[in-house]
C-alpha positions in Angstrom: 140.2 34.3 156.5 137.1 36.3 156.7 136.0 39.4 154.8 137.5 42.4 156.5 135.7 45.0 154.5 131.9 44.7 154.8 131.5 46.3 151.4 133.2 43.2 149.8 130.4 40.8 150.9 128.4 39.3 148.0 130.9 40.0 145.2 131.4 36.3 144.5 127.6 35.8 144.2 127.4 38.7 141.8 130.3 37.5 139.7 128.8 34.0 139.6 125.4 35.3 138.6 127.1 37.2 135.7 129.3 34.3 134.6 126.7 31.5 134.9 124.7 32.2 131.7 128.0 32.3 129.7 129.0 29.0 131.2 125.6 27.4 130.3 125.9 28.8 126.8 129.4 27.4 126.3 128.3 24.0 127.7 125.3 24.0 125.3 127.4 24.8 122.3 129.9 22.0 123.3 127.1 19.5 123.6 125.7 20.6 120.2 129.2 20.1 118.7 129.4 16.6 120.1 125.9 15.8 118.7 127.0 17.2 115.2 130.2 15.1 115.2 128.4 12.0 116.2 125.7 12.6 113.5 128.4 13.1 110.9 130.1 9.8 111.9 126.8 8.0 111.6 126.0 9.6 108.2 129.5 8.7 106.9 129.1 5.1 108.1 125.6 4.9 106.6 126.8 6.3 103.2 129.7 3.9 103.2 127.5 0.8 104.0 124.9 1.9 101.4 127.6 2.4 98.7 129.1 -1.0 99.4 125.7 -2.7 99.3 124.7 -0.9 96.0 128.1 -1.8 94.5 127.3 -5.5 95.2 123.8 -5.2 93.9 122.4 -5.9 97.4 119.4 -4.0 98.9 120.3 -1.0 101.0 119.4 -1.5 104.6 118.3 1.8 106.2 118.8 0.6 109.7 122.2 2.3 109.9 120.8 5.6 108.7 120.2 8.4 111.2 116.6 9.3 111.7 115.4 11.7 109.0 118.3 10.9 106.7 117.9 11.3 102.9 120.0 9.1 100.6 120.9 9.9 97.0 122.5 7.2 94.9 124.4 7.9 91.7 125.9 5.0 89.8 127.6 4.4 86.5 129.3 1.3 85.1 132.4 1.6 87.3 131.3 3.0 90.6 128.5 3.9 92.9 128.4 7.1 94.9 126.0 7.5 97.8 125.3 10.8 99.5 123.6 10.8 102.9 122.1 14.1 104.1 120.9 14.6 107.7 119.3 17.7 109.3 119.9 18.0 113.0 116.6 19.1 114.4 118.1 20.5 117.6 119.1 24.1 117.2 121.5 25.4 119.8 120.3 29.0 119.4 116.7 29.1 118.1 116.0 32.1 116.0 119.7 32.9 115.6 121.2 29.8 114.0 119.5 27.7 111.5 119.2 23.9 111.9 122.5 22.2 110.8 122.5 20.0 107.7 125.3 17.3 107.6 126.2 15.7 104.3 128.4 12.6 103.9 129.4 11.0 100.6 131.0 7.5 99.9 132.0 5.9 96.7 132.5 2.2 96.0 133.6 0.4 92.8 130.9 -1.7 91.2 131.4 -5.4 91.5 132.1 -7.1 88.1 129.1 -8.9 86.6 126.7 -7.3 89.1 123.7 -5.3 87.8 124.1 -1.6 88.3 
């Protein structure tokens, strides 16, 4: 199964050269989506852990927080709400898309008799 027409030689190479940048772009976007999903899960877990700790009156351990996370705590007599905000520093398309900011919120009921 060889090429019978000599004018057909090199078409596969040209098509691959045209399709390869698109393939790399799609792969980069997919990896960025996985990074964003993992960061969202970590932010949600950190917000939940911080809300539970604040509801018990315990100190909030920032070891579970993603790097560069900001935490806001809002509490009243009945509940504690914690919002964790993380900015993903990696930008998939520099100059085109801004850095992505992920926000996760968790709420926990305040333990009776604990200081708020």
